C-alpha positions in Angstrom: -21.8 32.2 32.8 -21.9 31.1 29.6 -25.3 31.0 27.9 -26.2 27.3 26.7 -27.4 27.8 23.1 -30.0 26.1 21.3 -31.2 25.1 18.0 -34.8 25.5 17.2 -34.8 21.6 17.6 -33.8 21.0 21.3 -36.9 24.0 22.1 -40.1 21.4 20.4 -37.6 18.1 21.9 -38.4 20.4 25.3 -41.7 20.6 24.2 -42.2 17.4 23.2 -45.1 16.2 25.9 -47.4 19.0 24.5 -47.0 17.9 21.3 -50.5 16.3 19.8 -49.9 12.8 17.7 -49.9 15.2 14.1 -47.3 17.1 15.1 -45.6 14.1 16.9 -45.8 12.0 14.0 -44.1 15.4 11.8 -41.3 15.7 14.1 -40.5 12.3 14.1 -40.2 12.3 10.4 -38.2 15.3 11.0 -35.9 13.3 12.7 -36.1 10.6 10.5 -34.9 12.6 7.1 -32.2 14.7 9.7 -30.7 10.7 10.7 -31.0 9.9 7.0 -29.0 13.4 5.8 -26.5 13.0 8.5 -26.4 9.1 7.4 -25.1 9.8 4.0 -23.1 12.6 4.5 -20.7 10.5 6.5 -20.9 7.5 4.6 -19.9 9.6 1.7 -16.8 10.8 3.4 -13.8 8.6 3.2 -12.4 9.4 6.4 -14.0 6.5 8.8 -15.6 7.9 11.4 -16.9 6.4 14.8 -18.3 8.0 18.3 -17.1 5.6 21.3 -17.4 5.0 25.3 -15.2 5.3 28.0 -14.8 1.8 27.5 -14.7 1.7 23.7 -17.6 0.8 22.9 -18.6 1.5 19.6 -22.2 4.1 19.6 -21.2 4.7 15.9 -19.7 3.9 12.7 -19.9 5.0 8.8 -18.7 3.1 5.9 -15.3 3.4 5.9 -14.5 2.8 9.3 -15.9 -0.3 9.6 -14.0 -1.3 6.4 -10.9 -0.2 7.5 -12.0 -1.7 11.2 -13.6 -5.1 10.1 -17.0 -3.9 11.8 -19.8 -5.3 11.0 -22.1 -3.2 12.2 -25.2 -5.8 11.1 -24.0 -8.1 14.0 -25.7 -9.3 17.3 -24.7 -9.9 20.7 -23.0 -7.5 22.6 -21.7 -4.1 21.9 -18.2 -3.8 19.6 -15.6 -2.6 21.0 -12.7 -0.5 19.2 -9.8 -2.8 21.6 -11.3 -5.8 20.5 -11.1 -4.8 16.5 -7.6 -2.9 16.7 -6.0 -5.3 19.5 -2.6 -3.2 20.9 -4.9 0.1 20.5 -6.2 0.9 24.2 -2.4 0.3 25.1 -0.9 2.7 23.4 -3.4 5.6 25.4 -1.6 4.9 28.5 -0.1 8.5 28.9 -3.9 9.2 28.9 -6.6 6.6 28.1 -10.4 7.5 27.9 -12.3 7.8 31.3 -9.3 8.4 32.9 -10.1 11.6 34.3 -9.0 13.5 31.7 -10.0 14.4 27.9 -7.2 14.7 25.5 -6.8 14.8 21.8 -4.8 12.6 19.9 -3.5 11.4 17.0 -1.5 7.5 16.0 -0.6 6.5 14.0 -1.0 3.0 13.2 -0.3 -0.5 11.7 -4.2 -2.7 11.2 -3.7 -6.2 10.3 -7.0 -7.2 9.3 -9.2 -7.2 7.7 -6.6 -5.5 4.7 -3.1 -5.1 5.9 -3.2 -1.0 6.5 -1.2 2.3 7.7 -3.9 4.8 9.5 -3.7 7.6 11.3 -6.2 8.3 14.5 -7.2 11.3 16.0 -9.4 11.1 18.8 -11.3 13.8 20.4 -13.8 14.3 23.0 -17.1 15.9 22.3 -18.8 15.7 25.9 -21.3 13.7 27.4 -24.4 10.9 25.7 -27.7 11.2 25.4 -28.0 10.7 29.5 -25.3 12.0 32.0 -25.0 9.4 33.4 -23.8 7.2 30.3 -20.3 9.7 30.6 -18.3 11.0 27.9 -18.3 10.3 24.4 -15.5 10.9 21.5 -14.9 10.6 18.1 -12.3 8.9 16.6 -11.4 10.1 12.8 -9.8 7.4 10.9 -7.6 8.0 7.5 -6.2 5.4 5.3 -2.2 6.8 5.1 -1.2 3.5 3.1 -0.6 5.1 -0.2 1.3 8.3 1.4 3.7 5.7 3.5 4.4 3.8 0.5 5.1 6.0 -1.5 7.5 8.0 0.7 8.9 4.7 1.4 9.7 3.8 -1.9 11.1 7.1 -2.9 13.8 6.8 -0.4 14.6 3.8 -1.7 14.5 4.2 -5.4 17.0 6.8 -4.3 19.0 4.5 -2.2 19.4 2.5 -4.9 19.9 4.2 -7.5 22.5 5.6 -5.4 23.7 2.2 -5.2 23.2 0.9 -8.4 25.1 3.6 -10.1 28.1 2.9 -7.8 27.4 -1.0 -8.1 27.7 0.0 -12.5 30.5 1.7 -11.7 32.6 -1.2 -10.1 31.8 -3.5 -12.6 32.6 -1.8 -15.0 36.1 -1.3 -13.9 36.0 -5.2 -13.2 35.7 -6.0 -16.5 39.3 -5.0 -17.7 41.3 -6.9 -15.2 39.1 -10.2 -16.1 39.7 -9.4 -20.1 42.9 -9.1 -19.0 43.4 -12.0 -16.8 41.1 -14.3 -19.7 43.7 -13.3 -22.6 46.8 -14.1 -20.2 45.2 -17.5 -19.4 45.0 -18.5 -23.3 48.4 -17.6 -24.3 49.8 -19.9 -21.0 47.0 -22.4 -21.9 49.4 -22.8 -25.9 52.5 -22.2 -24.3 52.1 -25.1 -22.7 50.8 -27.4 -25.9 54.0 -26.5 -26.9 55.8 -28.3 -24.4 56.6 -32.0 -23.5 53.5 -33.8 -21.9 54.3 -34.6 -18.6 52.2 -34.9 -15.3 53.2 -31.4 -14.6 51.7 -29.4 -17.4 48.8 -31.8 -17.4 48.4 -30.7 -13.4 48.9 -27.3 -14.8 46.7 -27.3 -17.7 43.6 -28.7 -15.1 44.2 -25.6 -13.3 44.6 -22.9 -16.2 41.1 -24.7 -17.3 40.1 -24.0 -13.3 40.6 -20.4 -13.6 39.1 -20.5 -16.9 36.0 -21.1 -16.1 36.3 -19.2 -12.8 36.5 -15.7 -15.0 34.0 -17.2 -17.3 31.3 -17.1 -14.1 32.3 -14.4 -13.0 32.2 -12.5 -16.0 28.4 -14.4 -16.2 27.6 -12.1 -13.5 28.3 -8.8 -14.7 27.1 -9.6 -17.1 23.2 -10.1 -15.8 24.2 -7.4 -13.6 24.9 -5.4 -16.1 22.0 -6.1 -17.9 19.9 -5.8 -14.6 20.4 -2.4 -13.7 20.8 -1.2 -17.4 17.5 -2.4 -18.5 17.3 -2.6 -22.8 13.7 -1.0 -23.3 11.2 -4.1 -25.4 12.4 -3.8 -29.1 8.2 -5.1 -30.3 7.1 -6.6 -33.2 4.3 -9.1 -33.6 5.6 -13.2 -31.9 4.4 -16.1 -32.1 5.3 -17.7 -28.6 5.1 -20.6 -28.9 7.6 -20.7 -31.8 9.9 -19.2 -29.0 9.6 -21.7 -26.9 10.4 -24.2 -29.6 13.7 -22.4 -30.2 14.5 -22.2 -25.8 13.7 -25.9 -26.1 15.1 -27.1 -28.8 18.6 -25.3 -27.5 18.3 -26.9 -24.1 17.4 -30.5 -25.3 20.8 -31.5 -24.5 21.3 -30.7 -21.1 17.7 -31.8 -20.5 18.4 -35.2 -21.7 22.1 -35.5 -20.1 20.2 -34.6 -16.5 17.5 -37.5 -18.0 14.6 -35.3 -17.7 11.1 -35.2 -19.5 9.7 -32.5 -21.3 6.1 -32.5 -21.6 4.1 -29.4 -23.5 0.8 -28.9 -25.1 1.7 -25.7 -27.5 -0.9 -24.8 -29.7 -0.1 -23.6 -33.2 -2.7 -21.2 -32.9 -1.9 -19.2 -30.5 -2.6 -15.6 -30.8 0.1 -13.6 -31.4 1.7 -10.9 -28.4 3.9 -7.8 -29.5 7.5 -8.3 -28.1 10.5 -8.5 -27.9 11.8 -12.0 -29.2 15.1 -12.1 -28.1 13.8 -10.8 -24.2 11.2 -13.2 -24.4 14.3 -15.9 -24.9 16.0 -14.7 -21.5 12.3 -15.0 -19.6 11.9 -18.8 -20.8 15.8 -19.5 -20.8 15.9 -19.0 -16.7 12.6 -19.9 -16.1 13.8 -23.8 -17.9 16.9 -23.0 -16.0 15.1 -23.1 -12.9 13.1 -25.9 -13.5 16.1 -28.4 -14.9 18.2 -27.2 -11.7 15.7 -28.1 -9.5 15.2 -31.2 -10.2 16.8 -35.1 -10.4 17.2 -37.5 -12.9 13.8 -38.8 -13.8 12.0 -35.4 -13.3 9.9 -34.0 -15.5 8.8 -30.2 -17.3 5.4 -29.5 -17.9 4.8 -26.5 -20.7 1.3 -25.4 -21.7 0.4 -22.4 -23.4 -3.6 -21.1 -23.6 -5.3 -18.7 -24.7 -8.7 -16.0 -23.4 -9.8 -13.5 -25.7 -7.2 -10.9 -24.0 -4.1 -12.8 -23.0 -2.1 -15.6 -23.8 -1.1 -17.8 -20.7 1.9 -20.2 -20.1 2.4 -22.6 -17.7 5.7 -23.8 -16.6 5.7 -26.8 -14.0 8.2 -28.9 -12.7 8.2 -31.9 -10.2 12.1 -30.2 -8.1 12.0 -29.9 -4.4 9.7 -27.1 -5.0 10.6 -23.9 -2.6 10.0 -22.7 0.5 7.4 -21.0 2.1 9.5 -18.4 3.5 11.5 -18.3 0.3 8.7 -17.6 -1.5 8.2 -14.1 -0.6 11.7 -12.9 -2.0 11.9 -14.5 -4.9 12.4 -11.6 -6.8 13.8 -9.5 -4.7 17.6 -9.3 -6.3 20.5 -11.5 -4.8 18.8 -13.7 -3.1 18.8 -17.1 -4.6 18.4 -21.1 -3.2 20.8 -21.9 -5.4 24.4 -22.3 -5.0 27.2 -20.6 -7.0 23.5 -18.1 -8.4 23.8 -14.7 -8.3 20.1 -14.5 -8.1 19.7 -11.8 -10.6 17.6 -14.0 -12.7 13.7 -14.0 -11.6 14.6 -10.0 -11.4 15.0 -9.7 -14.3 12.1 -11.7 -15.7 10.2 -9.8 -13.5 11.2 -6.7 -15.8 11.1 -7.5 -19.0 7.4 -8.9 -17.9 6.7 -5.5 -15.9 8.4 -4.2 -19.5 5.6 -6.2 -21.8 2.4 -5.5 -19.6 2.5 -9.0 -18.7 2.1 -10.7 -15.3 3.9 -13.5 -13.6 2.7 -15.6 -10.6 4.7 -18.7 -8.7 2.9 -21.1 -7.1 5.3 -23.9 -4.6 5.3 -26.5 -2.5 8.6 -28.0 -0.4 9.0 -31.5 -1.6 6.2 -31.3 -4.2 7.4 -29.0 -7.3 7.6 -25.5 -8.5 3.8 -23.7 -11.3 5.4 -20.4 -13.0 2.9 -18.4 -15.2 3.2 -16.0 -17.0 0.6 -13.2 -19.0 1.0 -11.1 -22.3 -1.9 -9.3 -23.3 -2.4 -10.4 -27.1 -1.5 -7.5 -29.9 -5.7 -6.3 -29.5 -4.9 -5.7 -26.3 -1.5 -4.4 -26.0 -1.7 -0.5 -23.9 1.4 1.6 -23.9 3.5 1.1 -20.7 4.6 4.3 -19.2 8.2 4.9 -17.9 8.5 4.0 -15.1 9.3 7.5 -13.4 12.2 5.9 -10.9 
């Protein structure tokens, strides 16, 4: 027959009705100290700790558990239940739910969407009755946030897949360049021979066909060049750069196209803008792509607005257009390779922009409303705030 062990505190509690006032006060103080110590210990843990009843009512939750499941311990009213805070959790225990007469040890991995998206490993084990026999069994629930672990594993697998695909694609793109060069040369030769022949309606038609072929070859060559630049990026050649001068150079280069499209440009480009450490040519590529996107999103009469400002640490560039805007479902995928909303687009422009910004220690944000327009915000660290960027292990 098993002998039930008892602690010194159990022995004291067994004689509580015989304690005088002073001893009772000492006991209460001791219990309060032990409770405070246990609270401190449990709230120091990174894992969430819960105690629940067979019906899922929460008897206890430490700070980590409250954060993970969005449980406010200060709320009054009816007792909170784990099943309400984590919808769908009870259904996952159909094989052996609490209160079914069995006392299983359960482990589950859950995706939580509130209060923050998280992947959590749940471990639940019974540990006996409540304070009274009529209260039924209690269950200890341990919650471990494994979001980073899952993301790291998924990223590793994805990076390996992407590396293999890009290596193959780079080889294919390189091989495509040779026949395209050959096509360009032969189309030029054909065009020269046609010019020496007597002008006829047939020769004019042939010249037009050759022009179409040359344009298509140029377009394909541009797609391959952009692709290779996206997957084999050059590290930035950093030097002191006045970002306003770079923007003005890009706008001068694109002035004719802006004018032909009937678009107005409004700028706020203070000459006193602090310098940043950047690769001038890569910055030109960033602004060229963003201004080009804005132009293609607008109709004649549209307005492109570019504003530059700085605080003590960063330089900010705001590029706004009055174009068609971006659908909500497309906004989250704007930096994904080959995702494009433009006819004939290759879907690499914003991916390249994001990579260049990251290599410069900067950030890019996009806000858009369909039918109203799009705002792109770039943030660069000032020269005195720049830190060395570690290479991407991928």
